[in-house]
C-alpha positions in Angstrom: 56.1 105.5 102.7 58.0 103.1 100.5 59.6 106.3 98.7 61.0 107.1 101.8 62.3 104.0 103.1 64.3 103.3 99.9 65.5 107.3 100.4 66.8 106.6 104.2 68.1 103.6 103.3 70.6 104.9 100.7 71.8 107.1 103.4 73.5 104.3 104.8 73.8 101.7 102.1 77.6 100.8 102.5 77.6 100.5 106.3 78.3 97.3 107.5 80.9 94.8 106.6 82.0 93.3 103.1 83.5 90.3 101.4 84.4 89.2 98.3 81.9 86.3 97.1 84.3 85.3 94.8 87.8 85.5 96.6 88.6 81.6 97.3 91.6 79.6 98.0 93.7 78.2 95.1 91.3 80.3 92.7 93.7 82.3 90.0 91.2 85.0 89.1 90.7 85.3 93.4 93.1 85.4 95.8 96.2 85.1 94.2 94.9 87.7 91.9 94.2 89.8 94.3 97.6 89.3 96.0 99.6 89.2 92.9 97.7 93.1 91.9 98.3 94.5 95.4 101.5 93.7 95.4 101.5 90.5 98.4 103.3 88.4 96.4 107.5 87.8 96.6 108.0 87.4 93.0 106.2 87.2 90.3 106.1 83.3 90.4 102.6 81.6 90.6 104.0 78.9 92.7 104.5 81.3 95.5 102.3 81.9 98.3 100.6 85.0 97.9 96.8 84.3 98.4 94.9 87.4 99.5 91.9 87.8 101.8 90.4 90.8 102.9 87.1 92.4 104.2 86.3 95.7 104.5 84.4 97.7 107.3 82.5 100.8 106.6 80.7 103.5 108.5 77.7 105.9 105.7 76.6 109.1 107.2 74.8 110.4 103.8 77.4 111.2 101.2 80.3 110.1 103.1 82.1 106.8 104.0 85.1 105.7 106.0 86.1 102.2 107.3 88.9 100.4 107.2 89.8 97.3 104.6 91.7 94.5 106.4 94.0 91.4 104.7 93.7 88.1 105.6 96.0 85.1 104.6 93.2 82.4 105.1 89.6 82.7 103.9 88.5 82.2 107.2 90.2 85.3 108.1 90.9 84.3 111.5 94.9 84.9 110.3 95.2 88.5 109.9 98.5 89.6 107.7 101.4 89.7 109.6 103.4 92.7 108.5 107.3 92.3 108.8 110.2 95.3 108.5 111.2 93.6 104.4 107.5 93.7 103.6 107.3 97.6 102.8 104.9 97.4 100.2 102.1 95.8 101.6 100.2 96.6 104.9 97.9 95.0 107.0 95.2 97.3 106.9 94.0 100.1 105.3 91.7 103.2 106.0 88.3 104.4 103.3 87.4 107.7 102.8 85.4 108.9 100.3 81.9 109.7 99.1 78.6 107.8 97.6 77.2 109.1 94.5 74.5 106.7 93.6 75.1 103.7 92.1 78.9 104.2 93.4 81.3 105.4 96.2 84.3 106.6 95.2 87.3 106.3 97.8 90.7 106.4 98.5 92.4 103.3 100.0 95.1 104.8 102.4 98.2 102.5 103.4 100.4 103.0 106.3 103.4 104.6 104.3 100.3 106.9 103.3 100.3 106.1 99.6 96.9 106.1 98.0 94.8 103.7 95.5 92.3 104.6 93.5 88.9 102.4 94.2 85.4 102.4 93.5 82.1 99.9 94.6 79.4 100.2 92.0 76.0 98.8 93.7 74.4 96.2 92.2 71.7 95.6 94.3 70.6 95.7 98.6 73.5 93.7 99.7 76.2 93.7 96.2 78.4 96.3 95.3 81.5 95.4 93.1 84.4 96.3 94.1 87.2 98.2 91.5 90.7 98.7 92.9 93.0 100.8 90.1 96.8 99.8 90.0 97.9 103.6 90.1 97.7 107.0 92.5 94.6 108.7 92.7 96.4 111.2 90.4 97.2 108.4 87.4 93.7 106.4 87.2 91.4 106.3 86.4 90.4 106.5 82.8 93.9 106.4 81.3 95.4 104.0 79.8 98.5 102.7 81.9 95.8 102.1 84.8 94.8 98.7 85.1 92.4 97.4 87.8 90.6 94.6 89.4 87.1 93.7 89.9 85.5 91.3 92.4 82.1 91.4 93.4 81.7 91.9 97.5 78.8 90.7 99.3 77.5 92.6 102.6 77.5 90.6 105.7 77.0 92.5 108.6 74.7 95.7 109.0 76.6 98.8 110.2 75.1 97.9 113.9 76.2 94.6 114.2 80.2 95.9 113.7 82.1 95.1 116.3 84.9 97.5 117.6 87.2 94.5 116.0 86.2 95.6 113.1 86.7 99.1 112.7 89.8 98.8 114.8 93.1 99.2 111.9 96.4 98.7 113.5 98.6 99.5 110.2 102.4 97.9 109.9 104.4 101.2 110.5 108.2 101.1 108.4 
């Protein structure tokens, strides 16, 4: 019976809301680094506001997982990133599609211009994963010398049945 419960759990392990557990305001290896890595910062000047916070809302069905990642300007996640016409490099949310093969969820983040980034969540425990996002396109990463990545621990804050319609909605900025 315990074996069955474990096996069934893997079929929906990723379903729910995942939030970075170490991305905090003013943290140079957290919110600011994430904003710079995802090209949210207007310049390379570290004094300009570029902190970025995010959450992942996922549905997990067997080996398939889909969802959205939403971006916020503050740690409380009450102010979503506001897109403007000149902000051609960044979207307020991105769609997620990929496959889970224990312990890894390999997926693509697709932005509002249709560009994809390779990413991965690596299962650490029943409510923790490590997020790895690569800075190049799907065909250029991972494993190539020119590819860099950022790693963040994520923790599950809601189960899939606790997600609201707002959690799974994604109104990306249009070019």
